N, C-alpha and C positions, 0 to 999 in steps of 0.2 A: 414432326417427322409423321406420317401416312405412311402406313401400313397395311396391306389387304389381300385379301386374298382369292386367287384368283383355278378355276376349278374349272377343266373342261371332260368332258364327261361325250361317249358315242357310243349310242345305243342302239345301232343298229352294229360296230361290232364290240360291244360292254369297255370299251378303252377306254381311259382315264384317263388324268394329269390332275396332277397340284402342283400346284407354284405358291410361294409363299416371300413377297417381295415387297424388298423400303425402300420408300421415297422420299424424298425431301426436298420440299421446295423453297425459292432464296429468294428476293426479289432482289434483280437487276436495271444498269441501268447504260445506256451506250458508253463509250470515253465522253465523247461527244457535247456530252449533251443528248437532250428527245431530240427540241426541236431542231441544232443542228441534222442531228442524224436522220429527223423525215424528211425534212428538206430534202436533204441529199437522195434517200433512196426514191424521193418522187423528181426530183433532176434523174436521177437515171434511170426512167422509166415503167416503175414496181407498177403502174397502174395499168402501163395499155403494151405488154408483155403481151402474147400471145402463150395458147398451152400449149406443149408441147405436142400432139395429138392433129394440131393443126401446117405445123409444119414439114416442110414438105421434104423425105431421103433421112428423115431424122434415125438416130441412127439408135434400136433396141433389139437390148437382150432383155430377157427370163429370171436373172439375178441380177439384175441391175438393182442398186440405189434409189429414192426418187427423194425429194427436199416439191413439195405444196406450201404457195403460194397461196394466203389467205387473206384479204384485208377488202376493207370498205371507210368509205365516207362519207358522208351526211347524204351526196347525190351517187352516189359510185358502190358499188361493192363487185371484188374481179375476186376469183378459184380460180387458178393453173394451177400445174404439177408439169417438171421437168424428170424425165429417167437419168442418170448418170452427168446434167450439166455443166461435171470439169471437164468430165473425159469426150463431151459434144461440142462441145463449145468452141474447136476451129469449124463447127459445119454451115454457122449461121450469125448476124448478125445478131439476133433475136438471143438463142442459147447464149450468146458470148456476155450481151450486157446481164443476164440474168449469173450468168458465170459473179461476174462480176457486182452485184447489186450482194451476193453469197459470200465473194468476200471478203465487201464490207461489214458485215452482219460478221465475220470470224471475229477484223479486226475491234469493233466495238466492243463486244462483250468476251474477248476474248473464249473463243469455243475453237468447234472442229469441225464439220459439216461432209467432208467427204473427200472422197481420192478426190487428187490433182496429179496425171499424169502428165 
């Protein structure tokens, strides 16, 4: 178990927040195994999806959730993000592809990554 203390202090207003949080980290692996999982996300285009900021008419809001994809191979580095991809997936194929990849993550790791409307 890792415990940390985060302290925020604004010197201008003398406002401060103290928090004590504990996190437990565990090793996880995809249900289908790493080899099959990696092959699946490559086939889904995880290395070639565009950042949401380059997609015309991408819906945006100030309180939206965000997903950041960051990955690399020996020859490629890719980092991009999507604001509310499950909500915006009807807008373009690229966003639908990102939502499909996220759904695979949810299935393989038994996790929940966002609201699906």
